[in-house]
VOGU-3710 file (C-alpha; in Angstrom, 3 decimals, decimal comma):
1> mpsssrvlla> 32,732/-53,415/-95,160  31,241/-54,682/-98,424  29,957/-51,953/-100,683  28,911/-53,967/-103,711  25,421/-54,497/-102,325  24,850/-50,810/-101,820  22,871/-48,732/-104,259  24,751/-45,771/-105,684  22,548/-42,700/-105,456  23,030/-38,985/-105,901
11> laagvvigas> 22,962/-36,952/-102,703  23,975/-33,364/-103,358  22,600/-29,911/-102,837  23,980/-28,581/-106,131  24,008/-29,736/-109,702  27,671/-30,669/-109,863  27,685/-33,891/-107,840  25,931/-37,042/-108,951  25,941/-40,790/-109,358  23,967/-43,353/-111,286
21> vtlthgvlae> 21,462/-46,100/-110,743  20,269/-48,053/-113,750  16,688/-49,318/-113,633  15,984/-52,391/-115,767  13,440/-52,279/-118,573  11,387/-54,902/-116,740  11,056/-52,723/-113,671  10,122/-49,704/-115,775  7,543/-51,704/-117,721  5,955/-52,946/-114,498
31> rqaqaqalpl> 5,718/-49,412/-113,141  4,201/-48,144/-116,370  1,569/-50,879/-116,208  0,667/-49,782/-112,701  0,454/-46,103/-113,647  -2,847/-44,364/-114,075  -4,359/-43,945/-117,526  -2,719/-41,180/-119,546  -4,549/-37,814/-119,528  -5,426/-37,803/-123,247
41> ddlrsfvdil> -6,970/-34,313/-123,246  -3,849/-32,809/-121,729  -1,654/-34,692/-124,179  -3,718/-33,338/-127,081  -3,201/-29,824/-125,689  0,523/-30,466/-125,515  0,610/-31,594/-129,153  -1,477/-28,572/-130,195  0,958/-26,218/-128,477  3,940/-28,046/-129,973
51> nkvkadyvep> 2,473/-27,692/-133,468  1,623/-24,021/-132,850  5,196/-23,262/-131,800  6,608/-25,128/-134,794  4,290/-23,289/-137,197  4,270/-19,735/-135,820  7,387/-19,150/-133,704  9,444/-16,296/-135,139  12,295/-18,664/-136,077  12,366/-22,383/-136,958
61> vddkvllqna> 12,915/-24,641/-133,956  14,151/-28,205/-134,103  11,726/-30,830/-132,782  14,399/-32,304/-130,527  15,041/-28,927/-128,900  11,340/-28,392/-128,246  10,862/-31,827/-126,719  14,017/-31,597/-124,616  12,912/-28,204/-123,285  9,527/-29,694/-122,409
71> lrgmlsgldp> 11,222/-32,526/-120,527  13,484/-30,106/-118,682  10,469/-28,080/-117,607  8,550/-31,160/-116,496  11,370/-32,357/-114,242  12,559/-29,011/-112,908  8,976/-28,204/-111,933  8,851/-31,157/-109,548  11,436/-30,007/-107,014  14,796/-28,182/-106,974
81> hsayldktef> 16,833/-31,370/-107,441  15,108/-33,261/-110,276  16,484/-32,492/-113,737  16,898/-33,628/-117,324  20,537/-34,241/-118,294  21,714/-34,292/-121,882  24,617/-36,565/-122,748  27,223/-33,890/-121,974  25,695/-33,065/-118,600  25,347/-36,763/-117,786
91> rdmnvvttgk> 28,988/-37,376/-118,658  30,122/-34,382/-116,591  28,113/-35,610/-113,605  29,799/-38,996/-113,677  33,223/-37,393/-114,112  32,734/-35,151/-111,075  32,176/-38,082/-108,717  35,747/-39,194/-109,429  37,051/-35,808/-108,245  38,574/-34,403/-111,451
101> fgglgievqm> 36,830/-31,999/-113,834  37,271/-28,657/-115,528  35,835/-25,359/-114,329  35,830/-22,928/-111,433  35,032/-25,222/-108,507  31,606/-23,967/-107,439  28,591/-25,984/-106,288  25,557/-24,055/-107,556  21,775/-24,168/-107,641  19,010/-22,029/-109,153
111> qgglvrvvsp> 17,348/-19,572/-106,760  14,852/-16,964/-107,886  15,982/-17,230/-111,493  19,595/-16,606/-110,483  22,469/-18,960/-109,753  23,110/-19,342/-106,043  26,426/-20,594/-104,717  25,929/-23,565/-102,407  29,623/-23,809/-101,690  32,979/-23,114/-103,316
121> iddtpaakag> 35,149/-26,239/-103,365  38,380/-26,050/-101,393  41,542/-24,944/-103,219  39,792/-24,037/-106,475  39,717/-20,726/-108,390  36,335/-19,859/-106,846  37,465/-20,468/-103,268  40,754/-18,608/-103,751  38,958/-15,621/-105,288  36,632/-15,252/-102,310
131> ikpgdlivki> 33,327/-16,599/-103,655  31,105/-17,370/-100,648  28,138/-19,658/-99,934  24,924/-17,733/-100,563  26,388/-15,470/-103,261  24,000/-14,875/-106,160  25,606/-14,917/-109,600  23,699/-12,451/-111,791  26,002/-12,268/-114,827  28,492/-14,608/-116,474
141> ddspvqgmsi> 30,792/-12,853/-118,957  28,287/-9,971/-119,172  25,428/-12,363/-120,044  22,511/-12,023/-117,589  21,786/-15,254/-115,742  18,079/-14,440/-115,476  16,314/-16,708/-117,947  19,147/-19,254/-118,196  18,672/-22,840/-117,071  21,029/-24,093/-114,392
151> ndavskmrge> 22,711/-26,325/-116,968  23,256/-23,383/-119,347  24,819/-21,369/-116,541  27,104/-24,231/-115,525  28,150/-24,729/-119,156  29,097/-21,048/-119,461  31,253/-21,239/-116,333  33,051/-24,342/-117,530  35,690/-24,236/-120,239  39,274/-24,896/-121,163
161> pgtkvklivv> 41,761/-24,586/-118,276  43,598/-21,293/-118,449  40,733/-19,358/-120,031  39,065/-16,576/-118,063  35,488/-15,916/-117,046  33,941/-12,896/-115,327  31,246/-13,306/-112,685  29,054/-10,506/-111,354  27,876/-11,449/-107,864  25,303/-9,950/-105,499
171> rdntpqpltf> 26,058/-10,455/-101,807  23,816/-9,523/-98,926  24,850/-6,410/-96,965  27,131/-5,392/-99,831  25,756/-2,248/-101,524  27,319/-2,833/-104,942  27,610/-6,001/-107,033  31,000/-7,682/-106,821  33,072/-8,533/-109,897  35,294/-11,610/-109,952
181> elkrdvikva> 37,767/-12,331/-112,762  38,474/-16,047/-112,549  40,809/-18,294/-114,526  39,417/-21,754/-115,218  41,476/-24,688/-114,031  41,414/-28,458/-113,919  39,577/-29,092/-110,686  41,186/-31,945/-108,807  39,250/-32,278/-105,611  40,958/-34,107/-102,779
191> svrgrtlepg> 37,797/-34,889/-100,867  39,670/-35,912/-97,692  42,545/-34,044/-96,097  43,917/-34,281/-92,590  46,558/-32,895/-90,282  47,614/-32,904/-86,653  46,386/-29,856/-84,731  48,273/-30,633/-81,534  49,981/-33,823/-80,362  47,283/-36,494/-80,244
201> yayirisqfq> 44,534/-34,266/-81,657  43,782/-34,609/-85,350  41,689/-32,757/-87,923  40,073/-34,213/-91,044  38,278/-32,131/-93,651  35,834/-33,780/-96,090  34,994/-31,258/-98,814  32,525/-33,525/-100,668  31,636/-37,207/-100,912  33,177/-38,979/-103,908
211> tdtgknfdet> 33,366/-42,652/-104,790  36,710/-43,119/-102,982  36,011/-40,888/-99,966  35,433/-43,781/-97,556  38,697/-45,453/-98,506  40,599/-42,150/-98,345  39,099/-41,420/-94,928  40,382/-44,729/-93,517  43,830/-44,083/-95,005  43,970/-40,547/-93,578
221> iaklkkengg> 43,109/-41,720/-90,065  45,768/-44,425/-90,294  48,332/-41,827/-91,388  47,397/-39,460/-88,543  47,617/-42,280/-86,012  51,114/-43,101/-87,232  52,139/-39,431/-86,931  50,925/-39,438/-83,321  52,610/-42,571/-82,032  49,968/-45,094/-83,000
231> elkglvldlr> 46,813/-43,605/-81,539  44,806/-40,389/-81,306  43,268/-38,660/-78,313  40,461/-37,228/-80,445  39,396/-36,001/-83,883  37,705/-32,919/-85,336  35,741/-33,902/-88,450  35,020/-30,843/-90,613  31,880/-31,085/-92,790  31,351/-27,334/-93,202
241> nnpggvlnaa> 30,323/-26,232/-96,698  30,217/-29,868/-97,807  27,407/-30,014/-100,406  27,064/-33,804/-100,401  27,800/-36,363/-103,079  27,652/-40,138/-103,245  25,507/-41,994/-100,711  27,893/-44,956/-100,425  30,711/-42,637/-99,363  28,603/-41,088/-96,597
251> vdvsdallek> 27,707/-44,572/-95,341  31,368/-45,662/-95,463  32,557/-42,664/-93,424  29,788/-43,145/-90,857  30,589/-46,859/-90,630  34,267/-46,067/-90,029  33,300/-44,196/-86,841  30,508/-46,453/-85,549  30,710/-49,918/-83,996  27,120/-50,937/-84,654
261> gpivsirgrd> 23,591/-49,715/-85,215  21,738/-47,982/-88,052  23,353/-45,287/-90,187  20,545/-44,161/-92,489  17,360/-45,482/-94,070  15,887/-44,518/-97,443  12,154/-44,675/-98,101  10,237/-43,903/-101,272  6,965/-44,794/-102,994  8,541/-47,763/-104,724
271> pesnhefdat> 9,476/-50,566/-102,300  12,589/-51,190/-104,434  13,908/-47,758/-103,446  13,795/-48,600/-99,722  17,152/-49,409/-98,152  18,588/-49,554/-94,656  22,287/-49,207/-93,946  23,841/-50,466/-90,701  27,321/-50,081/-89,257  29,691/-53,019/-89,167
281> pgddldgkpl> 32,050/-53,745/-86,217  35,173/-51,605/-86,051  35,712/-47,945/-85,091  38,743/-46,286/-86,700  39,082/-44,030/-83,622  38,634/-46,857/-81,107  35,895/-44,869/-79,386  38,019/-41,752/-78,851  36,198/-38,366/-78,650  34,845/-36,880/-81,871
291> vvlvnggsas> 33,705/-33,326/-82,667  31,925/-32,656/-85,978  31,869/-29,153/-87,489  28,758/-28,276/-89,538  27,111/-25,144/-90,927  24,441/-24,021/-93,371  26,543/-25,262/-96,279  26,609/-28,836/-94,922  24,066/-30,657/-97,069  22,676/-34,026/-98,048
301> aaeivagalq> 25,358/-36,728/-97,743  27,153/-34,544/-95,175  23,912/-34,423/-93,197  23,652/-38,223/-93,331  27,020/-38,485/-91,576  26,189/-35,720/-89,092  22,758/-37,194/-88,348  24,110/-40,715/-87,832  26,861/-39,586/-85,470  24,491/-37,330/-83,524
311> dqhrgilvgn> 21,706/-39,898/-83,173  24,173/-42,611/-82,162  25,734/-40,208/-79,606  29,108/-40,891/-81,199  30,139/-37,290/-81,691  29,311/-33,717/-80,664  28,045/-31,500/-83,505  29,361/-27,934/-83,368  28,512/-24,927/-85,551  25,223/-23,891/-87,132
321> ktfgkgsvqt> 22,094/-25,615/-88,434  22,682/-27,592/-91,630  21,126/-27,061/-95,075  18,222/-29,496/-94,734  18,283/-31,629/-97,893  16,731/-34,930/-96,912  15,942/-36,335/-100,355  17,593/-38,890/-102,635  17,957/-38,598/-106,405  18,174/-41,565/-108,762
331> ivplqnedai> 19,987/-41,155/-112,074  18,190/-43,076/-114,847  20,147/-43,351/-118,127  18,028/-43,157/-121,301  18,471/-44,947/-124,600  19,619/-41,744/-126,349  22,584/-41,405/-123,900  20,788/-38,649/-121,975  19,537/-39,246/-118,437  17,056/-37,970/-115,875
341> klttaryytp> 17,829/-37,154/-112,268  14,642/-37,874/-110,326  13,892/-37,464/-106,635  12,758/-40,951/-105,616  13,001/-41,108/-101,831  13,592/-39,354/-98,546  16,241/-40,447/-96,110  15,907/-40,789/-92,352  18,495/-40,663/-89,579  18,875/-43,587/-87,128
351> sgrsiqaegi> 16,225/-42,119/-84,797  13,727/-42,040/-87,679  13,736/-38,285/-88,246  13,638/-36,638/-91,647  15,774/-33,529/-91,873  14,101/-32,390/-95,137  13,694/-28,590/-95,145  14,589/-28,559/-91,436  18,270/-29,412/-91,195  20,200/-30,681/-88,212
361> vpdvklqpvk> 20,605/-28,466/-85,167  24,117/-28,860/-83,726  24,638/-29,799/-80,088  26,795/-26,707/-79,592  25,769/-23,700/-81,657  28,399/-21,110/-82,571  27,668/-17,685/-83,975  29,968/-16,405/-86,731  32,747/-14,108/-85,530  31,225/-10,638/-85,388
371> vskldlpdgd> 33,395/-7,927/-86,883  30,337/-5,908/-87,916  26,682/-5,803/-86,989  24,770/-8,921/-87,998  21,059/-8,835/-88,739  20,256/-12,426/-89,585  16,830/-13,951/-88,925  18,229/-17,454/-88,450  21,603/-16,600/-87,007  23,952/-17,691/-89,801
381> gfikeadlkg> 22,796/-16,167/-93,109  22,825/-19,388/-95,132  20,014/-20,183/-97,551  18,527/-23,539/-96,605  16,586/-26,260/-98,407  13,418/-24,849/-96,804  13,933/-21,597/-98,752  13,961/-23,282/-102,168  10,951/-23,008/-104,438  9,230/-26,329/-105,038
391> rldnpntkte> 11,161/-28,188/-102,333  9,684/-31,307/-100,714  7,823/-31,013/-97,413  9,039/-32,804/-94,319  6,710/-35,772/-93,736  7,081/-35,468/-89,957  5,812/-31,903/-89,749  2,637/-30,062/-90,561  2,447/-29,069/-94,221  2,854/-25,342/-94,780
401> pkpadkadtk> 2,802/-23,260/-97,953  6,110/-23,460/-99,787  8,064/-20,217/-99,887  7,657/-17,963/-102,877  10,524/-17,570/-105,302  12,781/-14,767/-104,117  15,521/-12,970/-105,971  16,719/-11,051/-102,901  17,622/-14,075/-100,811  19,842/-13,766/-97,796
411> aepegakqpd> 23,517/-14,547/-98,105  26,470/-14,473/-95,754  26,853/-10,861/-94,573  29,968/-8,940/-95,438  32,202/-8,940/-92,430  31,102/-12,259/-90,958  34,042/-14,647/-90,897  33,580/-17,621/-93,194  35,179/-20,905/-92,225  38,142/-21,678/-94,431
421> aakpadgtdl> 39,453/-25,135/-93,767  41,557/-24,880/-96,922  43,942/-22,583/-95,062  46,319/-24,499/-92,811  45,799/-23,455/-89,228  48,782/-23,985/-87,002  47,784/-24,849/-83,468  49,070/-21,552/-82,082  46,878/-19,311/-84,226  43,639/-21,254/-84,610
431> qlsdyelfea> 41,646/-18,585/-82,782  42,511/-15,991/-85,399  42,423/-18,150/-88,522  39,372/-20,321/-87,763  37,325/-19,511/-84,684  35,002/-22,516/-85,024  37,895/-24,953/-85,343  39,568/-23,341/-82,333  36,425/-23,880/-80,252  36,051/-27,446/-81,546
441> lnllkgmaia> 39,614/-28,255/-80,489  38,998/-26,842/-77,009  35,847/-28,955/-76,684  37,715/-32,038/-77,921  40,415/-31,541/-75,294  37,791/-31,251/-72,578  36,122/-34,461/-73,741  39,457/-36,279/-73,750  40,292/-35,077/-70,235  36,849/-36,094/-68,935
451> ran> 37,250/-39,505/-70,552  40,679/-40,001/-68,965  39,286/-39,217/-65,522
//
């Protein structure tokens, strides 16, 4: 499957994942010529305020700092995913897509002035310490997060491997804030991992979509086939707590499991941002049954895969409703080595539906294992795209007022079992170690038996 013709775009719920698309000066000039006349009165007001701050602020402020802050505010005010990236942030974003970077291993996003955990990355200090999706980070090394930008917060959590950082976390249904002492590490994310659950039945976990995820997915299936005598009876594909990543990788994984038909389409205001991606002949599983695990932490590129497989009736989705991020961000490098991440399009599943702020409802819904009373309005406790301040509306639904900024957002309740695909689950104890995977395996067996008959 050729990938050179594909546009590399950022598809992630958090700020850690990204990719780049360079727009030529000619294209930018043409768009500027088509833009409306500049609002001169508003620009004069901006200059007046800039001069007032420079003259009267209690301490001297560098012009570059003032202008960069203005740009950050302009972009962050558009939607939760647009942002201004300085050269360090831009470099870190490109490094992360290769799967190796320094830090704690948390996908995060601003929520109500606090840092919300989208998902801890498998086998990282954050995941091992027990950080959960939906946790709100209120302090980093005793510095309040309130008032920080998302980039400032991420910078404080990153650092030299081996150094320590303290996080104060608020979790729903937990009366007192939780304190986590974490040691930074070099985060080497293996985005694809697989194992045999039972003879003939395989499991593949994709933790996020990186540039090599499609290739690694093909290699993992080939390895699992070899382990099982040359073919598989069925596969469980785990996309739980997968925050997204690179669009090309999501298309590659979908293509590996589909024989033909559309995978995803991208539509924006600019005709140049419109793209359609179709599957090429060849199914790595040879049509064998497929069960896909999803939950409220499955976002963006993960939702592209889930939506394509569901709409094409290629797999059964099991779990809980997904995050609902149906937008595409384009990374535009600037001449000063900084960049902007700008929401430029929405994406649509093969049936033409936008999942923006709605998510994907699984075919088989599973409630979390109940070891204590749950009081969740939506059944799973995850914060969704629809809860984010300034998020885009779904074009297929009636426009409603966007939710107000909330600091007391819902998170995963204490006592509800969180999926943990990082822990190996031997086939004899799946029910205890991972209830959702246990149920997915049972469903997969039933599908394989029905197919054989």
